[in-house]
C-alpha positions in Angstrom: 26.9 -24.4 44.3 27.4 -25.5 40.6 25.6 -23.7 37.7 23.4 -26.8 37.3 22.3 -26.7 40.9 21.6 -22.9 40.7 19.3 -23.5 37.7 17.3 -26.2 39.5 16.9 -24.4 42.9 13.7 -22.7 43.8 13.5 -19.0 43.8 11.2 -17.5 46.5 10.3 -13.9 46.5 7.6 -11.4 46.7 5.6 -9.5 44.1 5.4 -5.7 44.3 3.1 -3.4 42.3 4.7 -0.2 41.0 2.9 2.8 42.3 3.3 6.6 41.7 6.7 8.2 42.1 8.4 4.8 41.7 7.2 3.4 45.0 6.7 -0.4 45.3 3.7 -1.8 47.1 4.0 -5.3 48.6 1.0 -7.4 47.4 1.0 -9.3 50.6 0.9 -6.6 53.3 0.2 -3.5 51.2 3.2 -1.5 52.6 5.1 0.9 50.3 8.8 0.7 49.7 11.5 2.3 47.6 13.5 0.3 45.1 16.3 0.5 47.7 14.2 -0.9 50.7 12.1 -3.4 48.8 14.8 -6.1 48.5 15.2 -6.3 52.3 11.4 -6.6 52.7 11.3 -9.4 50.2 13.4 -11.5 52.6 11.1 -11.2 55.7 7.7 -12.7 56.5 4.8 -10.3 56.2 1.1 -10.8 56.5 -2.0 -9.2 55.1 -3.4 -6.5 57.3 -6.6 -7.7 59.0 -9.5 -5.3 59.2 -12.4 -6.0 61.4 -15.2 -4.1 63.1 -16.0 -4.2 66.7 -19.1 -2.0 66.3 -22.5 -3.6 66.3 -25.5 -1.8 65.0 -28.7 -1.6 67.0 -30.4 -3.6 64.2 -27.9 -6.4 64.4 -26.6 -5.9 60.8 -23.1 -5.0 59.7 -22.2 -1.4 60.3 -18.6 -1.3 59.0 -17.6 -1.6 55.3 
């Protein structure tokens, strides 16, 4: 690949938040990584964790928060 092609190609990656003790948190899935393990995670598909509640209150309203 020429230098010109490299400048015009798209870069795809992930964003990480820096947390305490230098850990990096993936903004997509929320998992924590070290600076050594984060690059490998940036190359894989991940998804946001899904939280849902299977409990139903006796009054019919939401019970989970």
